[in-house]
N, C-alpha and C positions, 0 to 999 in steps of 0.2 A: 474724130472724138466721139466716144460713145455717150449717148444721152441717157440720163437715169430713167428708170422705169417709173411712170407716174404712179402716185399712190391711189389705191382703191379703198373704198369704205367696206370694212368687214362687218358681216352680220350673221346671225343664226336665227332660225325659226324652227318651231316644233310642228310636226305633222303626225296626227294620230292615225295609226294603221286602219285602213278601210276594209281589209280582207281578214275575216275571222281566222283563217288558217295560215296566215303568213308566218314565216319562220320567226320573226321578231315581232312581239306584241307590245313592247315598250315604244313610246313615241319616237319617230325619227327626229334627229337633229340635222337640219339641212343648212349647208353653208351658203352665204350670199356674198356677192361682190357688187358693190354699188347698187344694191337692191335686187340684183338678178340671182335667181336660183341656179347655182352652177350645175347641179346634178340634173335639173330639168333640161338644161342645154346640152350637156355632154352625154348623159345616160338617162334619157327620159323614161325608159321602162324599168330602171333599176331602183334599188332601195338604199337609202343611206346606211352605211355601216356603223355610224355613230348614233346611238339611241340615248334617251334620257337617263337610262341606268348608268351610262358611262360618265354622267356629270355628277355623280353622288360622292365620289371620293375627292382626294386632294387634286387641285387644278393641274399639278405637274403630271398626273397620270391620265389626264383626259386626252382623247385622240387629237384634238386640235391645239393642244398645248404647244407653245413655241419655245423651244429650248435652244441653247447655243449649239448643241450637237444636232446635226441634221437627222430627221427621222422620216422613213418612208411610211406613209399613213394610207391605210385603205379607206377610201371615201365612199364607195358604193359597191353593191353586189347585185346578183340576180335572184334574190331570195334563195340563196344557196351559198355554200362556202366558195370563196374566190378561187381556191386551188382547183375546184371542179369546173365552175361555170364562168370564171373571170370577173373582172370588175375594174374600177378606176382607182388609181393610186397617185399620190403626189408626195413630194418631199417638202417638209416644213422645217424651217429653221429661223432663229433670231439672228439678225446681223445689225448691230448697233441699235439705232432707233427705228428699225424696220423689221417686219416679219415677212419672210419670203416663201412663196409657194412656187416650186419649180419642179422640173423633171417629171412632168405628167406622164402617166402610163395608162393605156387601155389594154388589159390582158384578155379582153373578149374579142375585140375586132380592131386591129391596128389601122384599118381604112378610115375610121371615124376621126375627124379633126379634133385636136386637143387644144386647150387654151394656151395663150402665151403666158409667160411668167407673171405672177401677181405679186405686188408689193403692198403691204399694209403698214400704216403707222402703228408702231408697237404699243404706244399708250392707248390708242383707240381700240386696238385688237384686244389687249388685256381687259379693258373696261367692258367690252362686249362679252368676253368669256365670263366675267363676274356677273354681269347682268343676266345672262342666260342661266347661269348656275343657280340664281336665286328666283327665277321666274317660274311661278306655279299658276299664273293666271289662265293658262291654256288647259289645265288638268280637269278631267272628269273624276268622279268618285273612285273609279278603279285605278286611275293613275295616282291619285293621292294615296290610296291604300297601299299600292305597290311601293311607292317611294318611302312612306313612313315605315313599312315593314323592313325594307332594305336598310334604312337608317337604324332602326331599333335592333335589328339582328346582325348588324355589321360585325360585332365582336364574335359572332358565332361562326365566322369564316376563318378565324385564326387557329393556330395549332393547339392552344391551351384554353379554348373557350368552353369545353365540356365534352361530353361523349359523342355529340353529333355535330357535324359541319353542314352549313347551308350549301346546297349545290346550286339551287336556282330559285328565283322568285319571279313568277310569271303572271302579269295581268291577263285575264281572259275576258274578252269582250262578248260574253254570252248574255243571255237574257234569263235570269238576272246575272249581272257581272260578278266575277269572283277573282280572287288572287290565290294562286297555288304556290305553296312553299314546299320545296323538295329537299330532304335532308338525308344524311347517311352516317351511320356509325363510323368513327374515325378508323377503327380497326377492322371494318367489314370489307370483304372483297367486293369488287365491282360486279355483283351478280344481279341480273335483271329481276325485278320484283322485290328486291330487298330494301329499296329506299322507303323512308318514312315520309308520308305526304300529309300536309295540313292544308285545308282549304278555308278561305275566308269568304263567305257568301255575303254580298252587300245587299242591304235592304234600305228602304226609305224610312224605316221606323227608328233607326239608331244612327247617331253620328259616326262617320268613318273613324274618327280618332278613338272612340270608345271600342269599336269592333277590333281595331288594330291592337289596342292595349290588352284586350282580353285574350286575343290569340297569342301575343307575345308572352303573356303570363302562363298560358297553357304550355307553350313550347319550352320555356325555361324551366317550368316545374317538371315537365317530362324529362328534360335533360339532366335534372338533378335526381331523377329516380323517384319523384314524389307522385304517386298515383292519385293523390287526393287534390292535385292542383286544380285551378279553375277550369271549368268546362264551358 
């Protein structure tokens, strides 16, 4: 008789990138099982493929969302696309009152051992996702600015939002820190150098929220073709 897989406690923690030229500058979101950092055990030199920017939309679209339909989820990479340099994958699905992590894959080196199946209590799993989605206690000013800009400009990623679409919002951990917003005309070809770039430089003299609102007003005014918008 098969014995049921014991339940593990699911957790998420945020890790701010320490390398200024890493491919992803949003904070890593790292999965924990019973307090253990899974990626530190399986892929110690890798980077989590889930970042804080992935937790800004509806929960159903988050990498760690547990749905009835099984999903193959990329957990980590080598600061490169996994199709090039490999990474760690797992299949996540909801089954009754459990969330199952199964079918682990290491596409970089199959000699490395992979974890056994993990089962989590679905209610505790969902509660942890909700907690992480509302947790901003770890943020520095550049993280807060990037998050607020992404939330304020979310409508500018849709097909009817205006003349320009947001391509990317990137926190840059420079001195002083800044956030770069890259946009492109919806009818423009993908030509290098044609993107519209806005930069938000953070200072100690003004609150982050005020700086963000000023840039959002400038961007939306430009998108309406108003050259007299706020500067």
